[in-house]
C-alpha positions in Angstrom: -0.2 0.0 -0.1 1.7 3.0 -1.6 1.4 6.5 0.4 -0.7 9.2 -1.7 0.8 11.9 -3.8 0.5 15.3 -3.2 -1.4 17.2 -6.0 0.8 19.8 -7.5 -0.4 23.5 -5.5 -2.8 25.4 -7.8 -1.6 27.6 -9.7 -2.5 30.8 -8.6 0.4 29.8 -4.9 2.9 30.5 -7.2 6.0 32.6 -5.6 5.6 36.0 -4.9 8.6 36.2 -7.7 6.8 34.8 -10.6 3.8 37.2 -9.4 5.3 39.9 -11.0 7.1 39.0 -13.7 5.7 39.3 -17.0 4.5 36.2 -18.8 6.4 36.8 -21.7 9.4 38.1 -20.0 12.5 35.3 -20.5 15.3 34.4 -18.0 17.4 37.2 -17.1 20.3 37.8 -18.5 23.6 38.4 -15.6 23.6 42.7 -15.3 20.0 43.1 -17.0 18.5 45.2 -14.1 22.0 46.9 -13.7 21.5 48.0 -16.9 18.4 49.0 -16.7 18.7 51.0 -13.2 21.3 52.8 -14.6 19.1 54.1 -17.2 16.5 55.4 -14.5 19.3 56.9 -13.0 20.0 55.4 -10.3 23.5 54.6 -10.7 24.7 57.6 -12.5 23.6 59.3 -15.7 24.4 59.8 -18.8 27.6 62.8 -19.2 29.8 63.6 -20.9 32.5 61.7 -19.0 35.4 63.1 -16.0 37.3 63.7 -18.1 35.2 66.2 -20.3 34.1 68.0 -17.5 37.2 68.6 -15.8 38.5 70.0 -19.8 35.3 72.0 -19.1 36.0 73.2 -15.6 39.2 73.7 -16.2 37.9 76.1 -19.7 35.4 77.9 -17.2 38.0 78.7 -14.2 40.5 80.4 -17.1 37.3 82.6 -18.7 36.2 83.7 -15.5 39.6 84.5 -13.9 40.5 86.8 -17.3 37.2 88.6 -16.9 39.1 89.9 -13.4 40.7 92.4 -15.8 37.8 94.0 -16.5 36.4 93.8 -12.9 39.2 95.4 -11.9 39.3 97.9 -14.6 36.3 99.1 -13.5 37.2 99.2 -9.7 39.8 102.0 -10.2 37.3 104.1 -12.5 34.9 104.0 -10.1 36.6 103.3 -6.0 36.1 107.2 -4.6 39.2 109.1 -4.3 41.4 108.9 -1.2 43.4 112.5 -0.2 46.0 113.0 1.0 48.4 116.0 2.3 51.9 116.2 2.8 53.7 117.9 4.8 57.7 117.8 6.8 57.7 117.4 10.2 61.4 117.5 12.1 62.6 117.7 8.6 60.8 114.6 7.2 58.5 114.4 4.8 54.6 112.3 5.9 51.4 111.7 4.6 48.2 112.2 6.1 45.1 112.4 5.3 43.3 115.8 4.8 39.5 114.1 5.4 40.1 112.2 8.9 36.4 112.1 8.7 35.7 111.1 5.4 34.4 107.8 4.9 36.6 107.2 1.0 38.2 104.4 1.8 35.6 102.1 3.5 33.8 103.1 -0.3 36.7 101.3 -2.5 36.2 98.2 -0.7 32.0 98.9 -0.7 32.8 99.7 -5.0 35.3 95.8 -4.8 33.1 94.1 -3.1 29.7 95.4 -5.2 31.4 94.7 -8.3 32.2 91.2 -7.6 28.7 90.5 -6.5 27.3 92.2 -9.9 30.4 90.3 -11.7 29.4 86.7 -9.7 25.7 87.0 -11.1 27.2 87.5 -14.7 29.5 84.7 -15.0 27.2 82.3 -13.0 24.2 83.2 -14.9 26.3 82.6 -18.8 27.8 79.6 -17.0 24.3 78.1 -17.2 22.9 79.0 -20.3 26.4 77.3 -21.2 26.0 74.4 -19.0 22.7 72.8 -18.6 23.6 70.7 -15.9 26.1 70.8 -12.2 28.4 68.9 -11.3 31.1 69.0 -9.2 33.9 69.9 -11.2 31.8 73.0 -13.1 31.1 73.9 -9.9 34.3 74.4 -8.6 35.6 75.7 -11.6 33.4 78.3 -11.2 34.4 79.1 -7.6 37.9 78.9 -8.4 37.6 80.8 -11.9 35.6 83.4 -9.0 38.5 83.6 -6.5 41.4 84.2 -9.2 39.1 87.1 -11.0 39.2 89.0 -7.8 42.6 88.2 -7.0 43.5 89.5 -10.8 41.2 92.5 -10.8 42.2 93.3 -7.3 45.5 93.8 -7.9 44.5 95.6 -11.5 43.4 98.3 -9.8 46.4 98.1 -8.0 48.4 98.8 -10.4 46.2 101.3 -12.9 46.1 103.7 -9.5 48.2 106.1 -8.4 51.8 105.3 -7.1 51.9 103.4 -3.8 55.0 105.8 -2.8 52.9 108.5 -1.7 56.3 110.1 0.6 58.0 110.4 -3.0 55.1 111.8 -5.0 54.4 114.1 -2.4 57.8 115.1 -2.7 57.5 116.1 -5.6 54.4 117.8 -5.7 55.2 120.0 -2.5 53.7 120.9 1.0 50.3 121.1 1.9 49.4 119.0 -2.1 46.7 116.7 -2.3 47.4 114.1 -3.2 45.8 110.4 -4.0 46.1 107.6 -2.3 46.7 104.0 -3.9 43.6 101.3 -4.3 44.2 99.6 -1.0 41.4 97.0 -0.5 41.3 97.0 3.5 38.7 94.4 3.8 40.4 91.2 1.9 37.0 89.3 2.5 36.0 91.6 -0.3 37.5 88.9 -2.9 35.0 86.7 -1.6 31.9 88.6 -2.8 32.7 86.8 -6.6 33.1 83.6 -5.4 30.2 83.2 -3.3 28.0 85.1 -5.9 28.4 82.7 -8.1 29.0 79.7 -6.6 25.1 81.1 -4.9 23.4 81.8 -8.0 24.3 78.5 -9.8 22.7 76.1 -7.4 20.3 77.9 -7.1 19.5 78.1 -10.9 20.5 74.5 -11.0 17.5 73.9 -8.1 14.7 75.6 -10.0 15.4 75.2 -14.1 18.1 73.0 -14.1 17.1 68.9 -16.1 15.6 66.3 -13.4 16.7 63.3 -13.5 13.4 60.3 -14.3 11.3 58.8 -12.2 12.2 54.7 -11.4 9.9 52.7 -12.1 9.0 50.0 -8.9 7.3 46.9 -9.7 5.9 45.2 -7.1 8.6 43.8 -4.7 9.4 39.9 -4.4 6.7 39.6 -0.9 4.0 40.9 -3.3 0.9 39.0 -2.5 0.0 36.8 -5.1 -3.4 37.4 -7.5 -6.9 35.4 -6.1 -7.8 33.0 -7.9 -11.3 32.9 -9.1 -11.8 36.5 -7.9 -11.1 34.7 -4.2 
């Protein structure tokens, strides 16, 4: 006498893994899920490649830094002049502020800061319009170019401005004659106005108008409830 055979399970009691697979799907090839997820942006986006991004970031940094020449010229042109007066004290030449209560020195720093903010906004907008995507190399190149541009503008403005040897200049024009002080950046933090403005505005533009990753398509999970048979 033999034991009764166990009947096969009903069709609706398939494993949960088989329940959510499409009926015409064949065996999954190795790495197919990775390829599918990568297409939806799970493991990366289709981009130009790291080498291309680094090359573009270097070009952006150099182009933005060269804008510092224009910033230096505008700073020299728009910054207020600080008047000095030369005098002889105990047979030695000295110079001092003609207007001790004047705010021209503060205006020099303020002019540089405002120009830096404007150049940062323009450079961020141009880079966003030319390269409508983010990326760490691009952002770093933009910020580095802004910092180099600020340093270049500072030196260009000082070079174009009045001579830095104010004692020799005062001795040349004579005692009691007003001379203009050289351009000096008292607040070195103004050098960060350009890179910070460019960084903040570019990130804001990317957050508002940048490309969006496609939403991944999720199928039923491996523990999904199998469909009921015969409407039950």
